[in-house]
C-alpha positions in Angstrom: 13.2 9.2 2.0 14.4 6.2 0.0 15.2 5.9 -3.7 15.0 2.5 -5.3 16.1 2.6 -8.9 14.3 5.6 -10.3 11.4 5.4 -7.8 11.1 7.6 -4.8 9.6 6.2 -1.6 8.6 8.8 1.0 8.2 7.2 4.4 7.8 10.4 6.4 4.2 9.5 7.4 4.9 5.8 8.0 3.9 4.7 11.6 6.7 2.1 11.8 4.8 -1.1 11.3 2.6 -2.7 8.6 -1.0 -3.1 9.8 -1.9 -5.8 7.3 -0.1 -8.4 5.3 -0.5 -11.6 3.3 2.2 -13.1 5.5 5.5 -14.7 4.5 4.5 -14.8 0.8 5.2 -11.0 0.7 8.9 -11.8 1.5 8.9 -14.2 -1.4 7.3 -11.6 -3.7 9.9 -9.0 -2.7 12.7 -11.5 -3.5 11.0 -12.3 -6.9 10.8 -8.7 -8.0 14.3 -8.0 -6.8 15.8 -10.9 -8.8 13.5 -11.7 -11.7 12.5 -9.7 -14.7 8.9 -8.8 -15.3 9.0 -11.0 -18.4 9.5 -14.0 -16.1 6.5 -13.4 -13.8 4.2 -15.7 -15.7 6.7 -18.5 -15.4 7.0 -17.8 -11.6 3.2 -17.9 -11.3 3.1 -21.3 -12.9 6.0 -22.5 -10.7 4.7 -21.2 -7.4 1.0 -22.1 -8.0 -0.1 -19.8 -5.2 -3.0 -17.3 -5.3 -1.1 -14.4 -3.8 1.6 -14.8 -6.4 -1.0 -14.9 -9.2 -2.9 -12.0 -7.7 0.1 -9.7 -7.2 2.2 -10.5 -10.3 -0.2 -11.4 -13.1 -0.1 -9.0 -16.1 -3.9 -9.4 -16.2 -4.2 -7.1 -13.2 -3.2 -4.1 -15.4 -6.2 -4.8 -17.8 -8.4 -2.9 -15.4 -6.9 0.4 -16.5 -5.1 -0.4 -19.7 -8.2 0.2 -21.8 -8.8 3.8 -20.6 -8.0 6.8 -22.7 -4.3 7.4 -23.0 -3.4 11.0 -22.1 0.3 11.1 -21.8 0.3 14.4 -20.0 -2.1 13.3 -17.2 -1.2 13.0 -13.6 -2.5 10.1 -11.5 -3.0 9.5 -7.8 -3.2 5.8 -7.1 -4.7 5.2 -3.6 -4.0 1.8 -2.2 -1.3 0.8 -4.7 -0.4 -2.4 -2.9 2.4 -4.4 -4.6 2.2 -2.3 -7.7 0.3 -4.6 -10.0 -1.5 -1.6 -11.6 1.1 1.0 -11.0 3.3 -0.1 -13.9 0.4 0.0 -16.3 -0.5 3.5 -15.1 3.1 4.7 -15.4 3.3 3.6 -19.0 0.1 5.5 -19.9 0.4 8.7 -18.0 2.9 11.4 -17.2 3.2 10.8 -13.5 1.9 8.4 -10.9 1.8 9.2 -7.2 1.0 6.2 -5.0 -0.4 6.2 -1.5 0.1 2.9 0.4 -0.1 1.9 4.1 2.2 -1.2 3.9 6.0 -0.7 3.7 6.6 -4.3 2.5 4.1 -3.8 -0.4 5.6 -0.4 -1.2 9.0 -2.0 -1.5 7.6 -4.7 -3.8 6.0 -1.9 -5.9 9.2 0.1 -6.0 11.5 -2.8 -7.0 9.2 -4.1 -9.7 8.8 -0.6 -11.2 12.3 0.6 -10.4 13.0 1.6 -14.1 10.0 4.0 -14.1 11.2 7.6 -13.4 7.6 8.9 -13.1 6.5 6.9 -10.0 6.5 8.3 -6.5 5.2 6.3 -3.4 3.9 8.1 -0.3 3.9 5.6 2.5 1.4 5.9 5.3 -2.3 6.0 6.3 -4.4 7.8 3.7 -5.6 10.4 6.1 -2.1 11.2 7.4 -0.7 11.5 3.8 -3.6 13.4 2.4 -3.5 16.0 5.0 -0.2 17.4 3.5 -1.0 16.6 -0.1 -1.0 19.9 -2.0 -1.2 18.6 -5.5 -4.2 18.0 -7.7 -4.6 15.2 -10.3 -6.3 14.4 -13.5 -7.1 10.9 -12.4 -7.5 9.2 -9.0 -7.8 5.4 -8.9 -9.3 3.2 -6.2 -8.7 -0.3 -7.5 -10.1 -2.7 -4.8 -9.9 0.1 -2.2 -13.2 1.9 -1.8 -14.7 -1.1 0.1 -12.1 -0.4 2.9 -13.1 3.3 3.4 -14.1 2.7 7.0 -10.5 1.7 7.8 -9.2 4.7 5.9 -11.6 7.3 7.4 -12.8 5.9 10.7 -15.9 8.1 10.5 -19.7 7.6 10.7 -20.1 8.0 7.0 -16.7 6.8 5.7 -17.6 6.2 2.0 -19.0 9.6 1.5 -16.2 11.2 3.5 -13.6 9.3 1.4 -15.0 10.6 -1.8 -15.4 14.1 -0.5 -11.7 14.0 0.6 -10.6 12.8 -2.8 -12.6 15.4 -4.6 -10.3 18.1 -3.1 -7.4 16.6 -5.1 -9.0 16.5 -8.5 -8.1 19.0 -11.2 -11.1 20.7 -13.0 -12.5 18.0 -15.3 -10.7 15.2 -13.4 -12.2 11.9 -12.6 -12.1 9.2 -10.0 -12.1 5.5 -11.1 -13.4 2.9 -8.7 -13.1 -0.8 -9.2 -15.0 -2.9 -6.7 -16.9 -6.2 -6.3 -20.7 -6.2 -6.8 -22.5 -7.2 -3.6 -25.0 -9.0 -5.8 -22.4 -10.5 -8.1 -23.6 -13.8 -9.6 -20.6 -15.7 -8.3 -21.8 -15.1 -4.7 -25.2 -16.7 -5.4 -23.4 -19.6 -7.1 -21.3 -20.4 -4.1 -18.2 -18.2 -4.0 -17.3 -16.9 -0.6 -17.4 -13.1 -0.1 -13.9 -11.9 -1.2 -12.9 -9.9 1.9 -14.2 -12.0 4.8 -14.3 -15.5 3.2 -17.9 -16.2 4.4 -20.5 -17.6 2.1 -23.4 -15.2 1.4 -22.0 -12.6 3.8 -22.6 -9.7 1.4 -25.9 -11.0 0.1 -27.1 -11.1 3.7 -26.0 -7.6 4.4 -22.7 -8.1 6.2 -24.3 -9.3 9.4 -21.0 -10.6 10.8 -18.6 -8.1 9.2 -18.0 -4.5 10.2 -14.8 -3.4 8.5 -15.7 -3.7 4.8 -18.6 -3.1 2.5 -19.3 -3.7 -1.2 -22.4 -2.2 -3.0 -25.1 -3.0 -5.5 -25.1 -0.8 -8.6 -27.9 1.3 -7.2 -26.2 1.6 -3.8 -22.9 2.7 -5.3 -24.7 5.3 -7.4 -26.4 6.7 -4.3 -23.1 7.1 -2.4 -21.6 8.9 -5.5 -24.7 11.1 -5.9 -24.9 12.0 -2.2 -21.3 13.5 -2.6 -22.4 15.9 -5.3 -20.8 13.7 -7.9 -22.1 11.6 -10.8 -21.3 8.2 -12.2 -20.3 9.1 -15.8 -20.1 5.5 -16.8 -20.4 2.0 -15.4 -18.2 -0.8 -16.8 -18.3 -4.5 -16.0 -15.0 -6.3 -15.7 -15.3 -10.0 -16.4 -14.8 -12.4 -14.7 -14.1 -9.7 -12.1 -11.9 -6.6 -11.7 -9.0 -8.5 -10.1 -8.0 -10.6 -13.2 -10.2 -9.2 -16.0 -10.1 -10.5 -19.5 -13.0 -8.4 -20.9 -14.5 -5.1 -19.8 -18.1 -4.6 -20.9 -20.0 -1.4 -20.7 -23.7 -0.3 -21.0 -22.9 0.4 -24.7 -21.5 -3.1 -25.2 -23.0 -5.8 -22.9 -22.2 -9.5 -23.2 -24.1 -11.7 -25.6 -25.6 -15.0 -24.8 -23.0 -17.7 -24.7 -20.0 -15.4 -24.1 -19.5 -15.8 -20.3 -17.9 -19.2 -19.9 -15.0 -18.3 -17.6 -16.8 -18.5 -14.2 -14.8 -20.8 -12.0 -12.1 -18.4 -10.8 -12.0 -18.7 -7.1 -8.4 -19.4 -6.2 -7.9 -18.3 -2.6 -10.6 -20.2 -0.8 -12.8 -23.2 -1.5 -16.2 -22.6 -3.1 -19.5 -24.3 -3.6 -21.0 -25.0 -7.1 -24.7 -24.4 -6.5 -25.5 -24.0 -10.2 -24.0 -23.5 -13.7 -23.1 -19.9 -13.8 -22.8 -19.8 -17.6 -26.4 -20.9 -18.0 -27.7 -18.5 -15.4 -25.7 -15.6 -17.0 -27.4 -16.4 -20.3 -30.8 -16.1 -18.5 -29.7 -12.8 -16.9 -28.3 -11.5 -20.3 -31.5 -12.4 -22.1 -33.6 -10.4 -19.7 -31.3 -7.4 -19.7 -30.1 -7.8 -16.1 -26.4 -8.3 -16.5 -25.5 -4.9 -15.0 -27.2 -5.9 -11.8 -25.5 -9.2 -11.5 -22.0 -8.5 -12.9 -19.4 -9.8 -10.5 -17.6 -6.4 -10.4 -18.0 -2.8 -11.3 -15.6 -0.2 -12.6 -17.2 3.2 -12.4 -15.9 6.6 -13.7 -16.9 9.4 -11.3 -17.0 13.1 -12.0 -17.9 16.1 -9.9 -21.3 17.6 -10.5 -24.8 16.1 -10.3 -26.3 14.1 -13.1 -28.4 16.3 -15.5 
């Protein structure tokens, strides 16, 4: 057990080594959050000019949950909390935040950047090992950029269903699971962006022929996984330009209008092609009512119980 500021880091399930990393940049991130105030992060991002620094430190990361209803008494389980880009936003909105994270380096970054928050606890270790001894239930469980890695978490024949079924055990009555994930048919992939997880062009569109460890879904495919677990998608939302650095979050009740989607060249980690003008194609998609199918990302609110 380690205490950093007001944050508790429980490493009793840690296997002794980090199985994934962004490399040396994580050491830089740790030094930044130890020595710089959060108000300085935007200046650091401009100074470093590196994707990993932008991705892990940008305030825009928190937009993915900041819009959700503010229940100050709610408890949250954040699975795959990483470097804490979303943890801080959750801790300001809700009574308590329990993080599960496999990487110790990323957990340290999370703990140091949120060390003034007395309602954050980090459980370090593989999800299956930590979950086995998790007795609590929660009002909200978040999977922000996590569900696509379910095979690595579960190691089973049907990892996505098994992951959701495992999480359901830790929901309070009336609780919800929130999933943010890339859309396999996202327009950016047609337009020449590499698949986010493997870096290959058209890999998701072609059905992940060369990739075994990760999967994203179409809207219909994601709904099927949810329904097969005895749950329902209470609402689909569409972060734009994607869930990683969202500036707007649309919904079926408020979809984008023609001419609104002009911020389409966000692809900072790898080179991309420009096969067509995404803004013009989005206008065509919007005009024909197809935006929910081609949105770059989804954010879906999941509840227990079948759709009626």
